[in-house]
NULOTOR-321511 format. One record per residue: chain; residue number from 0; x, y, z of N, C-alpha, C in turn. Coordinates in nm, 4 decimals, m for minus. Layout:
REM residues N
   unit   pos       n.px       n.py       n.pz      ca.px      ca.py      ca.pz       c.px       c.py       c.pz
      A   NUM          X          Y          Z          X          Y          Z          X          Y          Z
...
REM end
This chain:
REM residues 119
   unit   pos       n.px       n.py       n.pz      ca.px      ca.py      ca.pz       c.px       c.py       c.pz
      A     0     2.6141    m6.3145     0.6627     2.6344    m6.4528     0.6241     2.6346    m6.4693     0.4729
      A     1     2.5764    m6.3754     0.4025     2.5671    m6.3899     0.2569     2.6735    m6.3120     0.1812
      A     2     2.7526    m6.2314     0.2489     2.8537    m6.1502     0.1813     2.9917    m6.2104     0.2003
      A     3     3.0126    m6.3276     0.1463     3.1383    m6.4004     0.1579     3.2319    m6.3609     0.0448
      A     4     3.3606    m6.3472     0.0772     3.4581    m6.3203    m0.0282     3.5643    m6.4305    m0.0373
      A     5     3.5604    m6.5281     0.0508     3.6539    m6.6397     0.0585     3.7989    m6.5944     0.0695
      A     6     3.8187    m6.4756     0.1246     3.9488    m6.4247     0.1646     3.9405    m6.3842     0.3106
      A     7     3.8639    m6.2809     0.3384     3.8478    m6.2305     0.4751     3.7206    m6.2809     0.5433
      A     8     3.6272    m6.3282     0.4662     3.4985    m6.3749     0.5203     3.4611    m6.5033     0.4462
      A     9     3.4720    m6.6142     0.5178     3.4502    m6.7454     0.4581     3.3395    m6.8166     0.5341
      A    10     3.2498    m6.8803     0.4628     3.1443    m6.9585     0.5261     3.1236    m7.0893     0.4524
      A    11     3.1071    m7.1966     0.5291     3.0815    m7.3289     0.4738     2.9571    m7.3856     0.5408
      A    12     2.8851    m7.4682     0.4692     2.7686    m7.5355     0.5266     2.7820    m7.6857     0.5034
      A    13     2.7097    m7.7614     0.5849     2.7039    m7.9064     0.5690     2.5575    m7.9454     0.5522
      A    14     2.5357    m8.0407     0.4640     2.4017    m8.0959     0.4431     2.4103    m8.2465     0.4643
      A    15     2.2959    m8.3092     0.4720     2.2902    m8.4542     0.4889     2.2258    m8.5124     0.3652
      A    16     2.2993    m8.5957     0.2935     2.2456    m8.6563     0.1731     2.3080    m8.5970     0.0489
      A    17     2.2650    m8.6469    m0.0653     2.3247    m8.6036    m0.1916     2.2275    m8.5299    m0.2832
      A    18     2.1025    m8.5223    m0.2433     2.0041    m8.4516    m0.3251     2.0335    m8.3014    m0.3241
      A    19     1.9938    m8.2321    m0.4299     2.0205    m8.0889    m0.4401     1.9530    m8.0074    m0.3299
      A    20     1.8344    m8.0404    m0.2922     1.7573    m7.9620    m0.1961     1.7589    m8.0277    m0.0578
      A    21     1.8743    m8.0315     0.0052     1.8894    m8.0892     0.1392     1.8887    m7.9779     0.2436
      A    22     1.8312    m8.0040     0.3591     1.8368    m7.9029     0.4655     1.9786    m7.8898     0.5205
      A    23     2.0125    m7.7703     0.5640     2.1429    m7.7477     0.6257     2.1439    m7.8092     0.7648
      A    24     2.2537    m7.8768     0.7987     2.2665    m7.9338     0.9327     2.3765    m7.8662     1.0134
      A    25     2.4629    m7.7898     0.9446     2.5719    m7.7224     1.0156     2.6261    m7.6085     0.9304
      A    26     2.6867    m7.5132     0.9985     2.7541    m7.4024     0.9307     2.8784    m7.3657     1.0099
      A    27     2.9797    m7.3226     0.9398     3.1025    m7.2738     1.0022     3.1509    m7.1557     0.9225
      A    28     3.2151    m7.0622     0.9916     3.2638    m6.9449     0.9200     3.3801    m6.8834     0.9933
      A    29     3.4578    m6.8058     0.9193     3.5557    m6.7193     0.9836     3.5488    m6.5818     0.9217
      A    30     3.5838    m6.4833     1.0037     3.5932    m6.3448     0.9593     3.7266    m6.2910     1.0090
      A    31     3.8088    m6.2422     0.9179     3.9379    m6.1863     0.9555     3.9168    m6.0701     1.0514
      A    32     3.9969    m6.0661     1.1571     3.9781    m5.9620     1.2591     4.1094    m5.8972     1.2996
      A    33     4.2123    m5.9115     1.2209     4.3375    m5.8441     1.2526     4.4367    m5.9382     1.3158
      A    34     4.4899    m5.8961     1.4309     4.5917    m5.9757     1.4974     4.7320    m5.9267     1.4676
      A    35     4.7453    m5.8290     1.3816     4.8772    m5.7759     1.3484     4.9310    m5.8362     1.2199
      A    36     5.0321    m5.7733     1.1661     5.0895    m5.8172     1.0385     5.1566    m5.9536     1.0504
      A    37     5.2202    m5.9810     1.1647     5.2939    m6.1067     1.1780     5.2027    m6.2268     1.1985
      A    38     5.0913    m6.2091     1.2650     5.0028    m6.3208     1.2943     4.8592    m6.2837     1.2611
      A    39     4.8262    m6.2779     1.1338     4.6878    m6.2468     1.0974     4.5905    m6.3449     1.1644
      A    40     4.4817    m6.2925     1.2172     4.3868    m6.3709     1.2956     4.2470    m6.3572     1.2368
      A    41     4.1674    m6.4625     1.2556     4.0269    m6.4610     1.2168     3.9450    m6.5197     1.3305
      A    42     3.8264    m6.4657     1.3486     3.7336    m6.5223     1.4461     3.6570    m6.6337     1.3765
      A    43     3.6473    m6.7479     1.4441     3.5830    m6.8646     1.3857     3.4627    m6.9044     1.4720
      A    44     3.3569    m6.9526     1.4075     3.2362    m6.9934     1.4802     3.1671    m7.1065     1.4034
      A    45     3.0917    m7.1866     1.4788     3.0212    m7.3018     1.4224     2.8828    m7.3119     1.4823
      A    46     2.7937    m7.3748     1.4074     2.6624    m7.4135     1.4584     2.6281    m7.5473     1.3941
      A    47     2.5938    m7.6440     1.4778     2.5564    m7.7770     1.4302     2.4230    m7.8113     1.4960
      A    48     2.3259    m7.8539     1.4148     2.1977    m7.8942     1.4717     2.2203    m8.0006     1.5793
      A    49     2.1440    m7.9906     1.6861     2.1643    m8.0771     1.8028     2.1671    m8.2252     1.7666
      A    50     2.0774    m8.2680     1.6803     2.0712    m8.4114     1.6480     2.1905    m8.4602     1.5661
      A    51     2.2743    m8.3682     1.5175     2.3928    m8.4054     1.4402     2.5231    m8.3744     1.5144
      A    52     2.5140    m8.3278     1.6378     2.6338    m8.2995     1.7164     2.7012    m8.4296     1.7581
      A    53     2.8320    m8.4223     1.7783     2.9076    m8.5386     1.8216     2.9421    m8.6359     1.7104
      A    54     2.9227    m8.5958     1.5862     2.9495    m8.6830     1.4717     3.0704    m8.6374     1.3903
      A    55     3.1424    m8.5356     1.4380     3.2618    m8.4891     1.3684     3.2374    m8.3819     1.2643
      A    56     3.1160    m8.3328     1.2551     3.0848    m8.2320     1.1528     3.1559    m8.1003     1.1829
      A    57     3.1528    m8.0567     1.3094     3.2234    m7.9341     1.3472     3.3725    m7.9457     1.3210
      A    58     3.4304    m8.0609     1.3527     3.5737    m8.0837     1.3290     3.6069    m8.0775     1.1807
      A    59     3.5195    m8.1344     1.0983     3.5407    m8.1318     0.9536     3.5323    m7.9889     0.8997
      A    60     3.4341    m7.9130     0.9465     3.4239    m7.7731     0.9046     3.5487    m7.6951     0.9461
      A    61     3.5963    m7.7180     1.0687     3.7170    m7.6498     1.1170     3.8360    m7.6832     1.0283
      A    62     3.8517    m7.8093     0.9939     3.9634    m7.8519     0.9088     3.9609    m7.7781     0.7748
      A    63     3.8430    m7.7709     0.7136     3.8326    m7.7044     0.5833     3.8502    m7.5529     0.5951
      A    64     3.7959    m7.4934     0.7000     3.8160    m7.3490     0.7208     3.9634    m7.3178     0.7421
      A    65     4.0338    m7.4021     0.8163     4.1771    m7.3801     0.8398     4.2557    m7.3892     0.7092
      A    66     4.2200    m7.4841     0.6253     4.2894    m7.4972     0.4958     4.2698    m7.3712     0.4117
      A    67     4.1472    m7.3229     0.4059     4.1186    m7.2005     0.3307     4.1902    m7.0823     0.3956
      A    68     4.1833    m7.0728     0.5277     4.2469    m6.9625     0.6003     4.3970    m6.9572     0.5777
      A    69     4.4630    m7.0719     0.5888     4.6083    m7.0742     0.5652     4.6415    m7.0252     0.4257
      A    70     4.5614    m7.0653     0.3270     4.5855    m7.0222     0.1889     4.5701    m6.8707     0.1746
      A    71     4.4930    m6.8090     0.2653     4.4721    m6.6641     0.2614     4.5632    m6.5897     0.3594
      A    72     4.6574    m6.6611     0.4217     4.7538    m6.5970     0.5104     4.7102    m6.5859     0.6558
      A    73     4.5993    m6.6493     0.6925     4.5546    m6.6476     0.8321     4.6437    m6.7427     0.9115
      A    74     4.6931    m6.6969     1.0258     4.7803    m6.7785     1.1104     4.7105    m6.8304     1.2353
      A    75     4.6073    m6.7594     1.2811     4.5383    m6.7977     1.4040     4.3877    m6.7866     1.3870
      A    76     4.3175    m6.8790     1.4507     4.1737    m6.8681     1.4676     4.1474    m6.8355     1.6135
      A    77     4.0543    m6.7461     1.6362     4.0095    m6.7104     1.7705     3.8640    m6.7508     1.7834
      A    78     3.8312    m6.8144     1.8964     3.6918    m6.8509     1.9230     3.6599    m6.8139     2.0668
      A    79     3.5507    m6.7449     2.0875     3.5011    m6.7153     2.2217     3.3851    m6.8107     2.2476
      A    80     3.4036    m6.8971     2.3482     3.3103    m7.0061     2.3745     3.2665    m6.9990     2.5205
      A    81     3.1367    m7.0128     2.5455     3.0916    m7.0211     2.6842     3.1671    m7.1346     2.7523
      A    82     3.2182    m7.1085     2.8715     3.3032    m7.2045     2.9412     3.2335    m7.3378     2.9665
      A    83     3.1012    m7.3389     2.9744     3.0303    m7.4652     2.9969     2.9921    m7.5377     2.8673
      A    84     3.0334    m7.4856     2.7519     3.0077    m7.5515     2.6237     3.1203    m7.6518     2.5982
      A    85     3.1173    m7.7601     2.6722     3.2239    m7.8616     2.6679     3.2405    m7.9246     2.5292
      A    86     3.1303    m7.9425     2.4569     3.1405    m8.0044     2.3244     3.2229    m7.9181     2.2287
      A    87     3.1971    m7.7869     2.2272     3.2709    m7.6998     2.1360     3.4168    m7.6888     2.1778
      A    88     3.4409    m7.6789     2.3071     3.5789    m7.6720     2.3553     3.6533    m7.8001     2.3182
      A    89     3.5859    m7.9154     2.3290     3.6484    m8.0426     2.2919     3.6827    m8.0460     2.1435
      A    90     3.5946    m7.9941     2.0585     3.6236    m7.9883     1.9144     3.7518    m7.9091     1.8909
      A    91     3.7645    m7.7955     1.9554     3.8825    m7.7114     1.9366     4.0076    m7.7773     1.9936
      A    92     3.9951    m7.8392     2.1109     4.1110    m7.9048     2.1730     4.1583    m8.0255     2.0922
      A    93     4.0672    m8.0971     2.0286     4.1036    m8.2165     1.9510     4.1405    m8.1837     1.8066
      A    94     4.1476    m8.0566     1.7734     4.1716    m8.0163     1.6344     4.3108    m8.0538     1.5839
      A    95     4.4052    m8.0750     1.6745     4.5422    m8.1026     1.6335     4.6262    m7.9770     1.6189
      A    96     4.5640    m7.8598     1.6307     4.6372    m7.7344     1.6233     4.6870    m7.6952     1.7613
      A    97     4.8041    m7.6315     1.7700     4.8464    m7.5768     1.8999     4.7400    m7.4785     1.9499
      A    98     4.7153    m7.4807     2.0801     4.6027    m7.4070     2.1358     4.6471    m7.3279     2.2589
      A    99     4.5863    m7.2122     2.2752     4.5995    m7.1318     2.3973     4.4583    m7.1023     2.4450
      A   100     4.4381    m7.1090     2.5768     4.3055    m7.0822     2.6338     4.3172    m6.9897     2.7520
      A   101     4.2209    m6.8995     2.7619     4.2074    m6.8156     2.8808     4.0578    m6.8016     2.9081
      A   102     4.0239    m6.7822     3.0346     3.8831    m6.7708     3.0731     3.8616    m6.6410     3.1477
      A   103     3.7555    m6.5720     3.1107     3.7176    m6.4491     3.1796     3.5658    m6.4368     3.1767
      A   104     3.5069    m6.4166     3.2925     3.3619    m6.3967     3.3050     3.2816    m6.5096     3.2407
      A   105     3.3287    m6.6335     3.2559     3.2548    m6.7481     3.2051     3.2671    m6.7730     3.0562
      A   106     3.3617    m6.7049     2.9907     3.3850    m6.7229     2.8474     3.5301    m6.7638     2.8262
      A   107     3.5485    m6.8732     2.7541     3.6842    m6.9158     2.7171     3.7212    m6.8507     2.5850
      A   108     3.8365    m6.7865     2.5824     3.8933    m6.7384     2.4563     3.9959    m6.8425     2.4150
      A   109     3.9728    m6.9011     2.2993     4.0586    m7.0068     2.2492     4.1298    m6.9561     2.1245
      A   110     4.2624    m6.9677     2.1231     4.3416    m6.9331     2.0046     4.4002    m7.0606     1.9487
      A   111     4.3750    m7.0846     1.8217     4.4314    m7.1994     1.7509     4.5369    m7.1485     1.6546
      A   112     4.6553    m7.2023     1.6627     4.7629    m7.1664     1.5701     4.7489    m7.2563     1.4468
      A   113     4.6904    m7.2042     1.3406     4.6632    m7.2869     1.2218     4.7734    m7.2758     1.1180
      A   114     4.8652    m7.1821     1.1338     4.9750    m7.1630     1.0382     5.0768    m7.0705     1.1000
      A   115     5.1816    m7.0421     1.0273     5.2775    m6.9455     1.0792     5.3001    m6.8361     0.9769
      A   116     5.3721    m6.7336     1.0203     5.3891    m6.6170     0.9331     5.4674    m6.6466     0.8071
      A   117     5.5380    m6.7598     0.8025     5.6142    m6.7931     0.6818     5.5345    m6.8772     0.5833
      A   118     5.4155    m6.9278     0.6254     5.3383    m7.0132     0.5335     5.2401    m6.9340     0.4513
REM end
């Protein structure tokens, strides 16, 4: 989590308030994982404290990670989500990105098309 290069390994955090020493309420990150030359892919993950879930924080982190990822040539985000984690699946489905989903052994693999090979 501390070895970020903002190319292949990106991490963002969210705090509540404007003071310098605020507790973290959420984190999001991606790590490039291949996907081939035509469609570079990164695995994306989020954690939001329970009392702050449902407020759009995960969606905001996803939006910013996608912007950074596209600038670095990432075309797809991959997320493996427990099939019963409806809140996280809803965040990904409402992202506005084209989505593909498959389920195996109680885990949904979600692919978000955040860019294309020409961008």
